[in-house]
N, C-alpha and C positions, 0 to 999 in steps of 0.2 A: 341271292344274286351276287352280292358284292364278293362273297367268299370265293365262289367259283371263278369269277372274273379274275381275281387276284391270282388264283392258281393257274388259269389259262395263260395269263401274261408271263408268269414265271416259266411255264413250260415252253413258251415260244422262244425263249432265249437260245434254244438249240440252233436256230438258224444262223446264229453268229458263226458257228462252226461249219454249217452246211455250205455256206458261200465262201469260206476262207481257204479250204484245203486246195492245194494246186492240183492234186490227183483225184480229188473228190472223196466222197464218203458213201458208205452203204449202211443203211439201217434196216434191220429186220425187227418188226414188232409182233410179238405173239400176244394176242388179246384173248383173255379168258372169256369165252362166249357161253359158259355154262348158265343154267337157269337162275342160279343165285345172283347173277349180275343184274337181274331185273330189279332187285331191291338196292343193289350197290350203285347202279348208274342209270336211273330212269331217264335222265335228260340226254343220255348218249353223248357225253362229253368226249369219250374216246373217239367217236366218229368225227366230231368237229375238229379235235386235235389232229387226227390223221389228215383231214382235208387241208387244214392250214399248213401243216408240214409239207404237203405235196406242193402247195403254191409257193412256198418259200425255198424249195430245193433248187440248187443251182444247176447249170447245164451238165456238170460233171458228176452229179450226185444220183444215187438210186435209192429207192425206198420200197419196201413191201410190207404189207399187213397180212398176218396169218391168223386164222381162227382155229378153234378146236374141231375135231371130226365128230360126226354123229355117233360113231362107235369105234372101239379099239380091239384089235385082234391080239396084240402082244407088244412087248417092249421093243421089238425089232421092226415095227411098222415102218415102211420106207417113205421117202418123200412123196407128198401128194400135192401136185400143183393146183388142184381144185380148191385147196384150202387157202390159197394165197391170192392176193391181188397186188400186182406190181404197178408202180407209177409209170404211166405212159405220157410224157410231156406233150405229145401231139394230140392226145385225146383226154384233156383235163376233165371235161364234163362227164365223159364215160367212166373215168376212174372214180369220180365222186359218186356217181350213181351205183357203180359196182360195190363200193364200200358200204353204201346204204343197205344193199342187199346182203353183203357178206357178214356184217357185224350184227347178227341176230342172236339173242341170248336164249338158247333152246337145247343145249347138250350137256353131257357130263364131262368131268375133268380127265381128259385123255391127252397127254402131252407128247407121246412118242412121235407120232407122225408130224405134228407142227415143228418139233425140234429138228427132226431129220430134214424137213422141208427148208427150214432156216439155214441149217448147216450147208446144204447144197447151194443155196443162194450166196452165202458168205464165202464159200470156197471159189465162187466165180469171180470174186473181186479181191484177189490177194494183194493188189497194190494200193487199195483204198484203206482209209481208216474205217474200222468196222465195229458195229455195236449190235448186240442181240439184247433186246429189251423185253422182259416179261411184264405184262399188266394183268394181275389176277386177284382173286379173293380167296384162293384155296390155301396158300401158305406153304406149298411144296409141290413136288412132282409126282406124288402118289407113293404109297407104301411099296407096291409091287415093283415099279420101275425106277424108283428113286436112285438107287446105287448105280444101276446100269446107265441111266441118262446123265447122271452127274459125272461119270467118267468121260462120257462123250463131250460134255460141256467143258471139262477140264482140258481136253485136247484142243478144243477151239480157243480156249484162253491162252494156252501155250503158243498158239499160232498168232497171237496178237489181237484177238477179238476181245473186246470188253463185254463181259456178261453182267447184266444188271437186272434187278427185279423190283417191281413195285407191287406190294401186296396189300389189298384192302383188309383192315383189321389188325395190322401190325406186321413186322418183318417175318415172324413165324419161322418155318423150316428153311426158307430161302436164306435167312440171316446166318444160319448154322452150316450152310453148304459152302465148302471151300472153292467150288467152281465159280462162285459169283464174286465179281470184283466189287460190286456195290449193291446194297439192298436198302430199301426204304419202305417203311410202313405207312399206311394211310387208313384213317378210321372211317372215311366217307369219300364220296365222289369228288368233293372239293379238294380234299387233301390228295386225291389221286393225281390230278394234274399238277399240283404243287410238287409232289414227289417226283413226277416225271421230269420237272425242271431241274431238280437236284441231280438226277442221274445224268442228264445231258450236260450240266455244268461240269461234272467230272469228266465227261467224254470230250468236250470241246475246249474247256479251259476258259469259260466266260465268267464274269463277275458283275454284280450290281446292275442289273437291267433297270431302266427307268419305267415306272408304272404309275397309274393313277386313274381316278374316275373322271369321266368327261364332264367338264363344267362349261363356262363360256368359251374358253380357249384351252388348247392343249399346248403347254410350253415344255419343250425338250431341249437338252443341252447336247450338242454334237461335239465329240472329242476331236482333238487334232489327229490328222493323218488317218481319217476314216475312209476306208475303201468304199463301203456302201452301208446304208442304214435303212432299217425297215420300221415304219410306224404301223402297228397293227391295232385296229379299233374294232371291238365286237360289242354288240348290243343284245339285250335280252328281248329282242323283238326285231321289227323291220327298221332299216336305216338307209339313208341315201349315201351320197358321196362325202369325201373329205376335201376341204378347201384350205388353201394357204392364206395366212394373214399377211397383209402388205408389210414390207420391210425385212423379210427374211434374208439371210445371207444367200450366196449363190451356190450352185452345184453344177456338175457336168450334165446331169439329167435329173429331172423330177417327174416321177410317174405317180400321179395321185390315185390311180385305180389299178394297181398292179394285178394283172391277170383277171381283172373284173370282179374280185371278191367272191363271195359265196355265202352259203347258209347250210345249217343242219337242222333237221326236224326231230325233236325228242319224242319219247314215248308219251309225253303229255300232249302231243299235237301242236306244240308251239314252235314256230319258226324263229331261229336265231341267226341274224346276219353278221357278217364281218367284212371289213375292208382293209386293204394293205396299201400303204404309201412307200415307195422305194426311192431313195435318194442315192444317186451315183456320184461318188467323190465329192461329198458336200463340204463346204467350208465350216470350220469350227465356229461355235457360238450358239446363241439362243435362237431356236426355230419355233414358230407358232402356227397352229392349225386350228380349224373349226370344223364342226359337224353340223351343217345347217339342217333345220327341221327335225332334229332328233327328239322322239317322243318317249322312248324307253330308257331305262338306266343303261349305261355303257361304260366300258373301261378301255384303257389304252396301254400300250407298251412300246418302248423304243428299243430296237436291237441294232447294235453297231458292230460292224466287221472292220477291225483295225488292220492297216497295212504295215504296222510296226513289227519288225522281225529282229532276230538275233542270229549272228553267224560268227564262226571262228575266224579270227584275224591272224593269229599266230600260225607258224608253220605246223603242218600236221605231223611232223617228226620232232620228238622232244628227246632230250638227253636223259639217260638213266641216272638217278641219284643226285641230280643237280637242281638246286632251287633256281627257278627262273620265272619271270612274269608270264602268265598265260593271258592272252588278250582276245576279247570278243568285241564286236561292234554292233550297235543298233543301226538298222537300215530300213528304207522304204521298200517293201517287197514288190511294189509296182515299178518303180524307177530304178531300183538297185542302188540308189545313193545313200550315203551315210546320213544318219540323223544325229546332229550334234547339239541339240537342245533337250537335255533330259528332264529339265524342270517342267516341261509341258505335261508330264505323266506323273502325278503325285504317287508316292510309294513305290517308285520303280526299283526293282531288285533283280539281279541275275545270279544264278547259282548252278553248280554242277556236282554230282556225286560220282566219284571215281576212286577205285582202290580203297573203298570204305571211308573215304574222307569227303567232306562237303566243302567245296570251294565257293566262297562268296566274292563276287566281282564288284568292284567299286570304280567310280569315275570321279575320284576326289583328289587326284594328284599325289596320293600317298601310297606306300607299300609297293613301289614299282610302277604305279600308274603315271604316265608321262605328263598328262595335262588334265586338270579338272574341267569337267563340262564339255569335253570334245566328242562325246559319243563313243569313245573307246573305253571299255570297262576291263579292269585288270585284276587278276588274282595271283598271288604268289603260290607256286605249286612245285612239287617235287614228286617224281614217279619212280618206283623201284622195280616194277614187274615188266620185264622185257616183252615185246610183242605188240600185237594189235589190240587196241582198246576201243570200246564203243560206249559212249556216255550220252546223257541227255542234258542239254542246256535248257534251264528253266527260266523263263522271263515272267516276272510278276509285277503288278502295279495295283492301284486301287480298283481297276476295271479289267485287268488282264491276268491270265494265268495259263501260259502255253509253253510247250516244250519243243525242242528241235534236237534230233539225234545227230551226233558228230562222231567221226572216227579219226584216231590218231595212232601213231606208232612210237613206242618207246624203244630207243636203240642205245647201244653203247657209242658214245661220241668222244673222239679224240680232241676236238676243238669246240669251244663255245664262243659264239660271236655276240658282241654287244654293240649294236649300231648307236652312233652318236650323231644325231642330226636334229635341227630345229623342227618344230611341228609345222611351221609355215615357211614358204619361200616365194619369191617373186618370179613371174614368168619372164623369160629372156635374160635372167641374171644368173651367172655361174654360181653353183652351189657346191661347196666342198662337202663331200661325203666321207665320213670317218667311221671305221669299225675297229673296236678293240677285240683282238683274238686272245682267248685264254685257254691254256692247255688243261685237259682233264687227265693229268698224270704226267710223270717225267718222261715217259717213253714216246710221247706224241711227236710224230714226224712233222717238220715245219710245213706250214701252208705256203703255196706258191702265189695265190691271189684270192681275192673275193670278188665274185661276179655279182653285179647289181642288175636285176631284171624287173620289168613290169609286164606281167603276163608272159608272153613268149619272146618279148623284145629285150635285148641286152642294152642297158643304158650306159654302163661304165664298168671298167675292170680296175679294182682297187689293189694297190701294191704297197709293199713295205720295203721300198728300195731307196728312200730318201730323194726321189725324183718326182717331178710333175706335181708339186704340192705336198708330197709326203715329207714331213719334217725330219724324221730320223729313220735311218735304215735299221731293220731287224729289231725294232722295239715292240713288235706285236701290234702296232697301230697301222692299219691299212687305210690309205687315203686315195681319193680321186676327185674328179670334178664332173658334175652333171649340170647341164643347162636345160631346164624345162622349157618346152616350146608351147605348151597349152596349159590353160588353167584347169583345175579340177582336183579331185581327191586321188592320190596315188598310193598304192600299196606296193612298197619296194621289197623285193625278195633279195636277201643277201646269201649267196651260195658259195661255200668254201670250195676252192679248187686245189687239188693235189694234197699231199701230206696224209695223215690219218683222217679217218672219217670225221667230217665236221657237220654240225647241226645247222641247216638253213634256218634263218630267222626272217621275220618280216617287220616292217615299220611303216607307219602311215606318214604321209606328207601331203599337206594341203598347199597347192600352188595357186596363188592369187594373182590377179591382174595388177598392172601398175599404170599410174598416170602421172605425167609431169605437167603441172598447170602452167599456162603462160601468164604473163602480166595481166591483171584484170582488165577486161574490156567493158566499158560502161554500157548499161542497157538504156538506150535513148528512147524516151517516151514523149518528149516535147512538152508543149503547152496545151492545156485543156481546160474547158469550162464545165459547167453542169450539164447533165444529160448528154454525155458524149463518151467516146472511147478513142484511145490512141494505141497504136501497136508498135512494138519494137522487137528485140530478140536477144536471147541469151546465146552468146557466141563462144564456143570452145574449139573452133576450127584450128587454132594454133596449139592445142594440147597434144601431147604425145601419149598415146594409149597402147599398152601392150596387154593382150589377153582381154578377157571379160572381167568387168568389175562393177560393183554396185556403189553408187554414191547416195548420200543423203542430201536432198534438196530442200531448202527452206528460205524464208525471207523475214526480216524484221519489219516489213512494211505494215504500218497500222495508221490509217487516217480515216476520220469520220466521213461517211458519205461516198467512199470510193473503195474499189476492190482491185487487187492485183491478181492476174490469172496467167497460167501457162498451159500450152498444149504440148503434151509429151508423146502425142501420137494417137491418143484415144479420146480426144476432145478436151475442151477447156476445163481446167480444175483450178481451185483457189490456191494461191501461193502465199502462205503465211508461215507462222512459227512452227506449225506441225510438220515434221519431216516427211518427205515423200521420197520414194526410191526411184532413182534414175540409173538405168543399166546402160553401160557403155561397152561397145565392142570396137575393135580396130576399124571395121568397115561400116559401122553404124553412123547414124546422124550425129552432127556436132553443133547444130543450130536449132533452137526451139523458139517458136513465137511466144512473146510475152505481151500482154496488153493490160491497160488500166481502164476501168469503166467507172463513170461517176453517175451519181444520182442527183437528187434535188439538193441544192445548197451544200456542196461538199466543203470540207475544211480546206482552207487554202494552204498551199505548199510553195515554198520558194527555194532558191539556190542553197540556202543555209540548212534546209531540212534534209538530212542525210539518211538514206536507207540503202540496203544492199540485198542482193540475191546471193545466198551462200551455198556452196557445194563442199561437202566433207567426205573424205575418204580415209580409210585406215591402211597404212602401209603394211607390208608383210610382217613387220616387227611391232605392229599395233601403234605406230606413231601416227597421230592425226595429221592430215594435210587439208588445208582450207583454202578455198577460192572464193573471194568476196567481190562480186561485180557491183559497182555503184549504180544506183538508179538515178537517172537524170530526168526529173519530172517537175513541172510547174503546174499547179492547179490554181486557177483564178477563182476568187471568191465572188459570189453574187452580191448585189447591193443588200445592205442591211435590212431595208424595209421589205424587200421581196422575200427574204428568208424568214422574217419575223412577223409578217402581217397576220398570218393565221394565229400565231401566239398572242399577238396584240388584240385581235378580234376576240379570241377566246378569253383573254384576261378582262377585256371590257365587258363582254357578255357575262362573265362570272361576277364582276363587280356589280353590274346592274342587277343580276339575279340576287346577289347578296343583299343589295339595297332593298329590293322588293320583299325578299324574305324577312329582312330585319324590320321593314315597314309594317308588316303584318304580325311579326312575332314580338316586337319590343313593346307595343302599347299595353297598358295595364287593363285588367278585366275585373269585373265585380265578382265577389264571392258568390257561390251558388246559394248561400244562406242569407244574403243581404236582402232586406225588405223595408218597406215604409208603411207605418200605420197611419191612416188618414181618418180624421174625425171632425165633425162640426162643433164639437165641444172640447173643452179643456180636458175632460175625463176621457182618457184613451180607451177605456173599456167600451165606449160607445162607437169606437172606430173599427176599421177593417184593414187587415194586413195584406199588402200588395208585394209579392215577390218581384224584385227588380229584374232578374234575368228572364222572367216570364213575359216581359213587355217587349214588343217589337221595336227595333231600332235602338236598343239600349246597349248593344255590344260595341266592341272596339272596332276601329277602322284602320286605314292605311296611315301610319304614323299619328293616330288619334286614339287617346285613351277612351275607355268606355264612359258614357254619360247617360244620365236619366234626368228628366225634368218633371217637377211637381206642378200640376196644373190646378187652377181654381175650381175646377169641376170635380175635385176629389179623385183624380186619376193620375197615373204615371204615363209618360210619353217620351218618345225619342226626339220630339220636335221642340225647338226652343221658343218659337213664337207664342206669346201669350202666357208663358210659364211664369210661376212664382219664384222657383228656386231651381238650381242646377246641382246635381251630385256628380262628382267625377272620381273615377278610380285612379289611384297613384301608388303603384307598388302594392303593399299590403294595407294601405290607408285609403280613406274616402274623404274628399273635400266637398264643402258646401259653399255656395255663393248665390246671392240674390240675383235673379234673372231679369226682373223688371224694375222700373223706377217710379211706378205709380204710388206705391206705398211700401214702407220698409218691412223687413222680416224681424221678428223678435224671437229670443230664446229665453227659457226660464233658467235662472241661476239656482244655486243651492239654497238660497233664502226664500225662494218662491217668487222673487221679483222678476219682471220682464226687462230684458236689456236688448237694445237694437243689435242686429247682426252686422258686423263690419262689411263694407262694400267689397273688399278683396276676399279671396278664397280663404277659408279657415278649416281646420280639421273638424270633421263631424264628431260630436259628442253623442255616443250611443246611449239611449235611455233618457235623453233630455227632450222635453217638449218644445217644438218650434211652433210659431203662429204667424199668420198674415192677417192683420186686423181688418184690412179693407174687405177681404173676401170671406173672412170668418173660417179660414181653414187652419186646423191644428194638425200637426204631424209629429211623429217620433220615428227615428231611424234605428233599426235593430239589425244585428248580425248574428242570427242564430234562432 
């Protein structure tokens, strides 16, 4: 069970590509349905794999499953639609039922008609990414038709179709066939689905899917900039739904039962269920799910479709034989905006192979890269072959491996432009644009101007005439002024005008908003006591704001028993040392409610307790600007007794409890081996041993040591009245004292003489005979 689940999960990674492609994908799967597959795949994992792929296919995708024919007439057998079942999104149940009937293992190895059927389907989708996948246990296309069919597959490969094969029992003849882009062997059905995953990873460029066995919870990590994610759970039996655990991040949409799930029934008669959870634009972080009521073993896999893309930023025209930095940028494929935090994708690399050389792009501020960590990756490059070039940009990270085709033109260029501008500018502030023009040869005719454009709009015309900001005429430095009106990321195109042919170049500019803070206005919160709230406001109405910008909002307020809060438009949130983002626009709000709430017995604050609400902004040149609004707040303390009465009661209760516990714990107790031998004669052999702790009432009490009394009736008792002597425990010792006054007690000394016992307590002498003459009681105290 565990092995096939791991394989299924790996195979499901293919959906990462199914949902990602803008023009969709087409996959044709030729399944070997010969009789030998009865032993190779008795659980019919190929059926379940096909069903799950159909559920995960996007709206622009197409998929078909093709079986082998009952008989073959020759290598030129034409397409046979009856061998194929295509996905119909409008009839999902019918597609799954048709697959169940289609994939029956009962024929011989005849591949001509299936290949021609797949070829006809693939040629219907020339604009899609295409894959032809063989799943078989034969190891080849047959001796008779192998050469003929291989030539036809090679033609498909030349048309951009990826040809792949999974062969049970090892790669075999498929591995030696040059028509196949990728082959993988599998020794059993479990390795079959695992090998399918390897093929699709090559096809769609996915890495490191998250998998595991279902325990108490399913914990998955969603990567940044994920367009959509699929959590697939399959059991080796029946299963219910999948539920979220409280505390998950947010998403644009969460579908806990995508397309209703499904099941496949193996040749062993066992039904195996699966369920799919779809997360649309989920936030990055740890997500947790549960599968309530699961009785059978189950496994899970997370599939993520990233929106991170790579595109050419430099001009598509480059100069022949001149080294120049070639720039590409990371961007969000959904919004089209640049991504400038490359650290969120560990192992991020970009490369391109052109003219036999591999270009490695870096975002480290070196080798021509303008600024480290800005999302623009640069590679020094020089191209020698004139004409059009087509190359593939490859983007890799720990979880991604995808490529994008680009086209550019290598031309003879008379002039090479080198823009010189800062990476950031402020909206509404004039920015001087400067371009250094360098001639590619002595015969280059002079340039007349350099036009600066964004899209189809001309922003400025730079000249080298010593006027309007240009420092020196005819020094090859073209200058002009541009005043950005809106914030955002600009891609400026510098286009040479006149003279010999010049190479247009591009440069990136980030235009930031500006704010001019007014003198700080205090946040007035007044006087407040316990269990109350007062409201004031943060006022920036006098601030000058140009464009959109983000500020960091925080406060150094920290006082026991009270909390400071602000409403930024989405409800009250705590305002403390943790920075919060406040977005400002020229026409947006400039006043935000601020309140303080107190609980029971808050810490008192007076006029000398100084706190502030702080706003921080970075200027376009990364200089910090800080606005600190003082808090005007007085918190009145409650009477001391009101705040501490519970603590006092608790302390008194604790002391009383300690006294009670000590009263019972501190008194001394008799040893369990202590006893008294009572005899009517001086000869103790005639007496009887009485264990002290066996007598009722001889234990310790509240602040009272354990006591036992010797009575004239030759018994021990816990009562004093009428007793002859009292024995008292004290630590590890025992003391004796005469209890009555009618007649004295005597003890025998070492000489055998009798001496009266002192009236005060004295330590007991173990093994010494005591007597009471009046009652004729002799006794000896023993400890063991």
